[in-house]
C-alpha positions in Angstrom: -18.1 26.6 -15.4 -21.6 25.4 -14.5 -22.0 21.8 -13.5 -25.6 20.6 -13.8 -26.9 18.1 -11.2 -27.0 15.3 -13.8 -23.3 15.7 -14.8 -22.1 15.9 -11.2 -24.1 12.9 -10.2 -22.4 10.9 -13.0 -19.0 11.9 -11.7 -20.1 11.0 -8.2 -21.1 7.5 -9.4 -17.7 7.2 -11.1 -15.8 8.1 -7.9 -17.7 6.0 -5.4 -19.1 3.0 -7.3 -15.7 1.4 -8.0 -17.2 -2.1 -8.2 -19.1 -1.2 -11.4 -17.9 -1.7 -14.9 -16.6 1.3 -16.9 -18.8 0.4 -19.8 -21.8 1.8 -18.1 -23.4 5.0 -19.6 -26.3 6.6 -17.8 -28.7 9.3 -18.7 -29.3 12.2 -16.3 -30.9 11.2 -13.0 -34.5 12.4 -12.7 -35.8 14.5 -9.8 -36.9 11.9 -7.1 -40.5 13.1 -7.5 -40.2 12.3 -11.2 -38.1 9.1 -10.6 -41.0 7.6 -8.6 -43.2 7.7 -11.7 -40.5 5.8 -13.6 -40.1 3.1 -10.8 -42.5 0.3 -9.9 -41.4 0.2 -6.3 -39.3 2.5 -4.0 -38.2 1.2 -0.6 -35.6 1.4 2.2 -34.0 -1.9 3.1 -30.9 -3.7 4.3 -29.0 -6.3 2.2 -29.0 -9.7 4.0 -27.3 -11.7 1.3 -26.1 -11.7 -2.3 -26.6 -14.7 -4.6 -24.5 -15.0 -7.9 -26.6 -14.7 -11.0 -26.7 -16.6 -14.2 -28.4 -14.3 -16.6 -28.0 -13.7 -20.3 -26.2 -12.3 -22.2 -23.1 -13.9 -20.7 -21.0 -10.7 -20.6 -23.3 -9.4 -17.9 -22.4 -10.4 -14.4 -25.4 -9.5 -12.3 -26.2 -10.9 -8.9 -29.4 -11.1 -6.8 -29.3 -9.0 -3.6 -31.7 -10.2 -0.9 -33.2 -7.4 1.1 -35.0 -7.0 4.4 -37.5 -4.2 3.7 -37.7 -1.6 6.4 -40.0 1.0 4.7 -42.0 1.1 1.6 -42.2 4.5 -0.1 -44.0 3.4 -3.2 -45.7 0.3 -4.5 -46.3 -3.0 -2.7 -43.7 -5.4 -1.4 -43.2 -8.2 1.1 -40.8 -7.8 4.0 -38.2 -9.9 2.2 -37.5 -9.2 -1.5 -34.8 -10.1 -4.0 -33.4 -7.4 -6.3 -31.3 -7.9 -9.5 -28.4 -5.5 -9.6 -28.9 -5.0 -13.3 -29.8 -2.1 -15.5 -28.1 -3.3 -18.7 -24.9 -2.2 -20.3 -22.9 -3.3 -17.3 -24.6 -0.8 -15.0 -24.6 -3.1 -12.0 -25.0 -1.5 -8.6 -22.4 -2.8 -6.0 -24.7 -3.7 -3.1 -22.9 -4.8 0.0 -24.2 -7.2 2.7 -25.3 -5.4 5.9 -25.7 -2.0 4.4 -29.0 -0.1 4.1 -30.1 1.4 0.8 -32.8 3.6 -0.8 -33.9 1.4 -3.8 -35.7 2.5 -6.9 -36.8 -0.8 -8.5 -38.4 -1.7 -11.8 -39.8 -5.0 -12.9 -38.3 -6.5 -16.0 -39.7 -9.9 -17.2 -41.1 -10.4 -13.7 -37.7 -9.7 -12.0 -37.3 -6.7 -9.7 -34.2 -4.8 -10.9 -32.2 -1.8 -9.6 -29.2 -0.6 -11.6 -26.5 2.0 -11.3 -28.5 4.4 -13.5 -31.5 4.5 -11.1 -31.4 6.8 -8.1 -30.6 3.8 -5.9 -28.0 4.6 -3.3 -26.9 4.1 0.3 -29.3 5.3 2.9 -26.6 7.3 4.8 -26.5 9.7 1.8 -30.2 9.9 1.2 -31.9 10.9 4.4 -33.3 14.2 3.0 -34.4 12.4 -0.2 -36.2 9.8 1.9 -38.0 12.5 3.9 -39.1 14.2 0.6 -40.5 10.8 -0.6 -42.4 10.4 2.7 -43.9 13.9 2.3 -44.8 13.1 -1.3 -46.6 9.9 -0.2 -48.6 12.0 2.3 -49.2 14.9 0.0 -47.0 17.7 -1.2 -43.3 17.7 -0.3 -41.3 20.7 0.9 -38.6 21.3 -1.9 -35.1 21.3 -0.6 -31.5 21.4 -1.8 -29.0 19.2 0.1 -25.4 18.0 -0.1 -22.2 17.5 1.7 -18.6 18.9 1.5 -15.8 16.4 2.1 -12.0 16.3 1.6 -10.8 13.1 0.0 -7.8 11.4 1.5 -5.8 8.4 0.4 -5.5 5.5 2.9 -1.9 4.7 3.6 -2.5 1.0 4.5 -1.1 -1.0 1.7 -4.2 -0.6 -0.4 -5.4 2.0 -2.9 -8.5 2.8 -1.0 -9.5 6.3 0.2 -11.8 8.0 2.7 -13.9 11.1 2.9 -13.3 13.6 5.7 -16.3 15.9 6.4 -15.6 19.6 6.4 -17.5 21.0 9.4 -18.8 24.5 9.8 -18.2 25.5 6.2 -20.4 28.4 5.0 -22.4 27.4 1.9 -24.3 29.7 -0.4 -27.1 28.9 -2.8 -27.9 31.7 -5.2 -30.9 31.9 -7.6 -30.8 35.1 -9.5 -30.5 37.9 -6.9 -31.8 35.7 -4.1 -29.1 34.4 -1.8 -29.4 31.7 0.9 -26.7 30.7 3.3 -26.1 27.8 5.8 -23.2 25.9 7.3 -22.2 22.2 7.2 -22.9 20.0 10.2 -20.6 17.5 11.9 -20.9 15.1 8.9 -20.1 17.9 6.4 -23.7 18.0 5.3 -25.9 21.0 4.5 -29.6 21.5 3.5 -31.7 24.4 2.3 -35.3 23.9 3.1 -38.4 25.3 1.2 -36.5 26.5 -1.8 -38.6 27.5 -4.9 -38.0 25.3 -7.9 -35.3 26.5 -10.3 -31.5 26.6 -10.9 -29.2 27.4 -8.0 -25.5 28.1 -8.0 -23.8 26.5 -5.0 -20.6 27.9 -3.5 -18.6 26.9 -0.4 -16.3 29.1 1.6 -13.6 26.5 1.9 -11.1 26.6 4.8 -8.0 26.4 2.6 -6.9 26.2 -1.0 -7.2 22.8 -2.7 -5.6 21.5 -5.9 -8.8 19.7 -7.1 -12.4 20.8 -6.5 -15.5 19.0 -7.9 -18.9 20.7 -7.5 -17.6 24.1 -6.3 -19.6 26.8 -8.1 -21.8 24.1 -9.5 -25.4 24.7 -10.7 -28.1 22.4 -9.7 -31.8 22.3 -10.7 -34.3 21.8 -7.9 -37.7 20.3 -8.5 -38.9 18.8 -5.3 -35.4 17.8 -4.3 -31.8 18.0 -5.5 -28.4 17.4 -4.1 -24.9 18.6 -4.9 -21.8 17.4 -3.2 -18.5 19.3 -3.2 -15.4 17.1 -3.2 -12.0 18.6 -2.6 -8.5 17.2 -2.3 -4.8 18.2 -2.5 -1.9 16.8 -4.6 0.9 17.6 -2.1 3.6 15.4 -3.6 4.5 15.0 -7.2 7.4 14.9 -9.6 9.2 13.1 -12.4 11.2 9.9 -12.7 14.2 9.2 -14.9 16.3 6.1 -15.7 20.0 6.0 -14.8 20.9 7.4 -18.2 18.5 10.4 -18.0 15.5 9.2 -20.0 12.0 9.5 -18.7 10.9 6.3 -16.9 7.6 4.7 -17.6 7.6 1.2 -16.1 8.5 1.6 -12.4 6.2 2.4 -9.5 6.7 5.1 -6.9 5.9 4.0 -3.3 5.4 6.2 -0.3 5.9 4.6 3.1 4.6 6.4 6.2 7.2 6.6 8.9 7.6 8.1 12.3 9.9 7.7 15.4 8.4 4.3 16.2 8.1 3.0 12.6 11.2 3.9 10.6 11.3 0.6 8.7 9.1 0.7 5.6 6.3 -2.0 5.5 3.5 -2.6 3.0 0.8 -2.0 5.6 1.9 1.7 5.9 2.3 2.4 2.2 0.6 3.6 -1.0 1.8 4.0 -4.5 1.6 6.2 -7.6 1.8 5.1 -11.1 3.7 6.8 -13.9 2.3 8.7 -16.8 4.8 10.1 -19.3 7.5 10.0 -16.7 5.5 12.0 -14.1 3.8 10.8 -10.9 1.5 12.4 -8.4 0.4 11.3 -4.9 -3.2 12.6 -5.0 -4.9 13.0 -1.6 -1.8 12.0 0.4 -2.4 12.7 4.1 0.1 15.0 6.0 2.9 13.1 7.6 6.5 11.8 7.1 7.3 9.5 4.2 10.1 7.5 2.6 9.9 7.5 -1.2 11.0 4.3 -2.9 11.2 3.5 -6.6 10.9 0.0 -8.0 11.6 -1.5 -4.5 9.1 -4.3 -5.0 10.3 -5.3 -8.4 11.1 -9.0 -8.8 12.2 -9.2 -12.4 15.7 -9.6 -13.7 18.1 -6.9 -12.8 18.2 -3.8 -15.0 21.2 -1.6 -14.3 19.3 1.4 -15.8 16.4 0.9 -13.3 18.1 0.1 -10.0 15.6 0.2 -7.2 16.4 3.1 -4.8 15.1 5.3 -2.0 15.0 9.0 -2.4 17.3 10.8 -3.0 19.7 8.0 -4.2 19.9 5.4 -1.4 20.1 1.7 -1.9 18.9 1.0 1.7 15.9 2.6 3.3 17.9 3.5 6.5 20.0 5.8 4.3 16.9 7.5 2.7 15.7 11.1 3.3 12.4 11.6 5.1 10.0 13.7 3.1 7.5 15.8 5.3 4.1 16.4 3.7 2.3 19.3 5.5 -1.2 20.6 5.5 -0.3 23.1 2.8 2.1 23.5 0.0 3.2 21.2 -2.8 6.5 19.3 -2.9 8.2 18.6 -6.3 10.7 15.8 -6.4 13.0 14.7 -9.3 13.6 11.0 -8.9 16.4 9.4 -10.8 17.7 5.8 -10.7 21.3 5.7 -9.7 23.9 5.7 -12.6 24.5 2.3 -14.1 27.2 0.4 -12.1 30.1 -1.3 -13.7 29.4 -4.8 -14.7 31.6 -7.5 -13.1 31.7 -11.3 -13.7 31.9 -13.9 -11.0 33.4 -17.3 -12.0 34.2 -20.5 -10.4 33.4 -24.2 -10.2 30.6 -26.3 -8.8 31.6 -29.6 -7.0 29.8 -32.3 -5.1 30.6 -33.3 -1.5 33.4 -35.6 -2.8 35.1 -32.7 -4.6 34.1 -33.9 -8.1 33.0 -31.3 -10.7 29.2 -31.1 -11.1 27.0 -29.6 -13.6 23.9 -27.3 -13.0 23.9 -23.6 -12.5 24.3 -20.7 -10.1 21.8 -18.1 -8.8 23.0 -14.7 -7.8 20.8 -13.2 -5.0 21.0 -9.4 -4.4 20.7 -8.8 -0.6 19.5 -5.3 -0.9 17.0 -6.0 -3.7 15.8 -9.1 -1.9 15.6 -11.4 -4.9 17.6 -13.3 -7.5 19.0 -10.9 -10.1 21.1 -13.2 -12.4 21.9 -16.8 -13.1 24.5 -18.7 -15.1 24.8 -22.3 -16.2 27.8 -24.6 -15.5 29.5 -26.7 -18.1 30.2 -30.4 -17.9 33.2 -29.9 -15.6 31.4 -27.5 -13.3 32.8 -24.2 -14.5 30.4 -21.3 -14.5 30.2 -17.5 -15.0 27.5 -15.2 -13.7 27.1 -11.5 -14.2 26.9 -9.0 -11.4 27.4 -5.3 -10.8 29.8 -3.4 -8.7 28.7 -1.9 -5.4 26.0 -4.6 -4.7 25.9 -7.2 -2.0 25.4 -10.8 -3.1 25.1 -14.4 -2.1 25.4 -17.3 -4.5 23.6 -20.6 -4.5 24.5 -23.5 -6.8 22.0 -26.2 -8.0 22.1 -29.5 -9.8 18.5 -30.6 -9.4 18.3 -32.6 -12.6 21.6 -34.5 -12.2 22.2 -38.1 -11.1 22.3 -37.0 -7.5 20.0 -33.9 -7.3 21.6 -31.5 -4.9 22.1 -27.8 -4.1 24.4 -25.7 -2.0 23.9 -23.4 0.9 24.0 -19.7 0.1 27.6 -18.4 0.2 28.5 -14.7 0.5 30.5 -13.1 -2.3 33.3 -10.6 -1.9 32.9 -8.4 -5.0 36.5 -7.1 -4.6 38.1 -10.5 -4.8 39.4 -12.0 -8.0 39.6 -15.6 -6.6 37.4 -18.1 -8.4 34.4 -19.3 -6.4 34.1 -22.9 -5.2 30.6 -23.9 -4.4 29.9 -27.3 -2.9 26.6 -29.1 -3.3 25.8 -30.3 0.2 22.0 -31.0 0.4 19.2 -32.6 -1.6 17.0 -30.3 -3.7 13.7 -29.7 -1.9 11.6 -31.3 -4.6 13.5 -34.6 -4.3 14.0 -34.6 -0.5 12.7 -37.6 1.4 
């Protein structure tokens, strides 16, 4: 399927401008030699600061980016200029302090504005475009077709961020009719075809391996004085399904992958990423090669659900009992994840007393040691008797509280033996934190 330059550019904006609103809708980007006729000023500059805006209508959230101008390619500007990251319809460009940009600006009601739908972009990705504009300013530019080829990877650092790894030395072909041109990508994954006649070109890369997702491969781009087409590729090496303990497709839990090795076998957030569920299926797109522990619902803090017991693949309650999954450079791993079968419900009962042995009201919290949070609670009656629900096979401690009584107090956590039938006796021994002196 042919992918015209305008369509690919729109997808590139979607992938990399994550700070912008999804309501933005842009027309096709014009050739830069045409775009200059639609802009009042074009310049290269570095953002030195960003001031919040207060513009109407109120659903817009623009801000004013302050630039130090390094080079003027069209129009007249001072060395310091402010640019509204507007454009209308929520098409706000996500400028960042300290970074350099090629800016196509237009005055609106006396305010210089550069939105997401202009050709504005980071200078690092526009060096050939800048050179074309320099040549145009001097006379006639040499037409060229440029781009880059990168593999997208997920960062396994506790965020949902990603990075682009350049593919070096990849053969790239640009074909116009029967005319074929070839080049290879450089150390940054970039390529350029110089002095190409205007027209439509089909761009193909001889990729080093098979990828599950490819954007821009075999795309068609129209060259005027300049055009670019980036080829983005990535793998989906780990995927599968998730079911509840009674065999139904799960839709509310999150699937986590924790990177582990010989020195880091304990899962921590800073070495993790996650996948959300869609119709009971999950995929770890762009997951880097390595060893992982797969956990389901392990960060849940809501009340205990016996049909959705947090676990580690394949069916471990503790991460030290989990199976390590090795993700390689090739191949796809399919995993069927299923919450452990619902355990048998058990009821713990007993009495709450004060330090003098007198019955006390209040309630009891049941803390699951493996889940790491409270999973159930029960209220005590006037003579201190309580019942609290638990489940067989879990490890618990209980803590009693009477923080609204005449003498507000609570107990120390006490371990519970789930095999014992003896009533619990929990003693209130210290003041509640909110009333402590």
